[in-house]
N, C-alpha and C positions, 0 to 999 in steps of 0.2 A: 171514319169518324175524321171531323172538321178539323184536329188538330192534330193529325197525322203529320201533313206535308210540311206545315208550318213548324211541327213540333221538331224538325231538323234542323231548318232552318233558325231556330233560336237558338241552337245548341252551338252555331258557329259565329252568333254575334247577341248582345243583350247586356244590359247596363241598368236596366230597372226599369227605363224610362221609354220616349217614344223613337229611338235613336232606329228602330227598325224601318220606320217609313221612307226612311233615307235610303235603303239598300233595295236595288233590283233583284235580287233574289227572292227576299219576300215576297215581291209583289209579283213573282212568278207562282213561288206557292199560295200565294192569293187564288191567283186564276186558277189553280189546278182545283183549290178548295170550293170554287164558287160551281165550278164545274161538276164535281162529286155533288155537292149538296144539293143543285140542281134535280141529277137524280134522284137522290133522296129525297126530295120534294115532291116529285113523281111518285112515287112508292106511297107515301101515305096519302096519296087518292084511293089508291086500288087494295091496302091493307091495314088491318088495325094495327095502332100505335104499339102494341103490347109483340108485334110482331117483328115489326119494321126497328124499331130502335134497338133490340137485344142485338140484332144481326149487325150492329154496327160495328160489333167484336170483330166479324171477318176483316176488317181493314188493319188489324192488326198482323193479323199474315202478311200482306201485302209493304208495311211497316217494315217489317223484319228482312222481307226480300229487298226493297229500297234502301235500309241501314247495311245488308250486304256490300251494295255495289255502290253506295254513296259517301257513307260512312265508312267504309271497310270493317266492317261488323262481322264478324263469321256468328253462322247458327250453329250453335251446339246443341249437343243431345237432349237438352233440359227445355232449349226453345224447340225444338223439334216436336217434343211432347205438348209444349204448352200451346204451337199451333193444332195439334192433333185434337185436345181438349177444348180450344175454342169453335173445330170444324164439328165434334161431334155434340157439345152444346147448344150450335147453332142449328145442327139437322133436329134435336130431338124438338127445340122450340117452334122449328117450321111444321113438323109431323102432327103436335099437338094444338097449333095457334086455333083462336076463337077464328069465323069467319067474319068478314066486314059485313059491319051495318049499312042495309040498304035506307041511303037518305037520297030524297030528290028535292029537296032545296035545304039554302042554306040557312032559312029561317030554322029549321030544325035541328040545325045545328049550334041556332043562339038560343032555341029555348032550351038545348041540353045545357049551354054554356051560362044559363042565367038561374039554372035551379038551386035551394038554399046548399045543398053540400058543395057544388063546385064554388058557389059568392063565398064560401066558410074559407076554402081551400086557397082561393086566390087571395083574400083579405090575409090569410098567416102567412103565406110566400111575399108579399110585396110588404108585409111589415117586417120581416125576418131579414129582407134584403135591404130595406132602409137600415135599419139597426147596423148590418154589416158593413156597409158603406160609410156610414157616417160616423160610427162608433170604434167600428174594429177596424176598417181597412188605414186610418192614419196611425192605428199603434202596431198592428200585428200584419198589414200584409207585405210586409219585407221578410218576416220572421215564421209565417204561420203560411203554409201554403194552403190550407182548408179553406180560409177567409175568402180569396181569391175564388177559389174553384168551388168554394158554396153558393156564391153569387151566379157562376155560372150555370150549377145547376137548379137552383130552385128558378132562376129565369128561365132556363132550358125547357121546363116540364110545362111552363106556361106558351113557349113559343113552337114545342110542336104541337098543342093544340090547336094554336092560330093557326100553324101551316097547314094542320090537318082541314081544316073550314077552309080555307082559299084552296086547297087541292081540291078538294071536292069542289068548290064553285068554278073551279078552271074545269074540272072534268065534264058538267053539266052542262055549263057555257060551250063547250067544244061540241057538246054531243045535241045542242041544238036549244037549248034550256038557259038562256041568257041570268046570270045571277048578279051580275054587276049593277043591274036595276036597284039592287036592294044596299041598302046604307050600311048594313050587316058586312058586306063582303068587303068594303071598303074598310070599315072598322076594325076587322080582322089584317087585309093588309096592311094598315098603320101601326098595329101592335106589331106584326111579325118583323117590319123594318125597326121599332124604335127595340125591343127586345133583341133582335140580332146583333144591333152595335153595342148593345151595353154587354153581351156574352162573347162579343169579339175584342172587346177593351178588357176587360178583365181576364177572359184566357190568354193573352196576349201579355199580360201581367204577370199574368202564372208559370208560363213559359218561359218569358224574359229574366225570372227570378231564379228558377227552381229547376232541379235537372227535367228533362224532356221522361223520363226513365219511370220518374214517379209521379208528375202529373198526370200523365196519360191513363193508368190503370185507375188512380181515385178518382177522376176525372168519369171516366167511363163508369164505373159503379154507380156513384152520388147522381150522376142524370138520369143514366137508365132506371136506375131504381126510383126517383124521385119523378119519371117521365110514365111509369108503369102506375104510380099512383094515381095520379094525376088522370089517367086515362081510362081507369079504374073509376075512377069518380065520376068522370064525364061523360064519356059512352059508356059505362055499364058494360064493355067486354067480356066480364066473364060470368055476367048472368047465363048466357047460355051453354055454360059447360060444367061437370060436375068437378068434384072434389080431387079424383083423381089424373083430370087432362089439367088443373088449376097446379097439381103439386108435382106432375111431369113439367109443366114447364119452368116451373120456379126450380126444380133440380137443372132443368139445362142452363137455367142462367147462371146458377153458383157452379155448372161446370165451366161455362164461360168464363165467369169473374175468376176461379181456379187458375183458367190456362191462362190467362190474362197479368195473373201477379206473377205466377211463374215465368213466364216469358221477358215480363220486364225486371222482374228481381233478378234472375241468373241473367241478364244480358249481355254483362260485361265478365262473364266465366267465358265466354267466345275468343278473348284477347290473353287470357292468362298463359304463360308459359306450361307448356306440359313436358313431361318426363323424357321424352323424343325430341326435345327443341333445343336449338344450341344455346337460349338464354336459360333454361334451366340446367343444362349441361355444363355452363359458365359458372353458374351459381353453386352448383356441387363442386366445380372445380378449386373452385376459390377459398370453398369451408374448411374448418381445418381437419385433418387427418389424424385418426388415432392413431399413435405409434403399434409399432407390433408386437403382441405377446411375446414374452420372451420364450 
């Protein structure tokens, strides 16, 4: 996910403003994020969003490994169990994911995006984002994490739909059918740029103000849930599946969520002193001793 590398960097410096822009490490993290998101962008051209977005939880496993080497955080037993749950949930979703819809022109995506159901969803999302930005951010942006994360998640669901449209346009263009002669392609491209900038601003605010261990799982759950809802409304990816397949996918998603929260909720346990550690022995040695019984 996009916040994995940047999350590590924001643990080192942050004051709620834009000071991170002057940090070379922040730009290094940004470059790494852009490279990863470029690969993620390509995935949306060949697979449904219902499959690609939940698999972002695999980055949690890599973030745990990075934390072990960069932040000196030991991966304990609960962390290993969390990683296993993420893997099991990801495999479950892959095995029961819907097939990619066959789209031959970006105009087909435009037709799906202008259907009444998705237009209604878009207006609801934009209205909620406007309320959060102009009403709740000034009041609760520094005290309530869900405000900034909510903006990122709502905008993220629309961003994924626009990203998928642009990715499909690029795939068709590279195969010989130029899609950039249509204004729809450029419209989706502008939306991707604007939405990504908005997400970047408010995700940085959340990571700059709150602990990454709390921001990451909450953002993942909200963003993935809203993206699945948006994809279900726009691309109707579940229409070709039966109830058993859909329930299995949801169970896989719940498994990933469980592993994500377990991994992040218990991440600090790896640095706690154990019974055999010198710190623990010193604390027990300095505690009052019971006098011997007569």
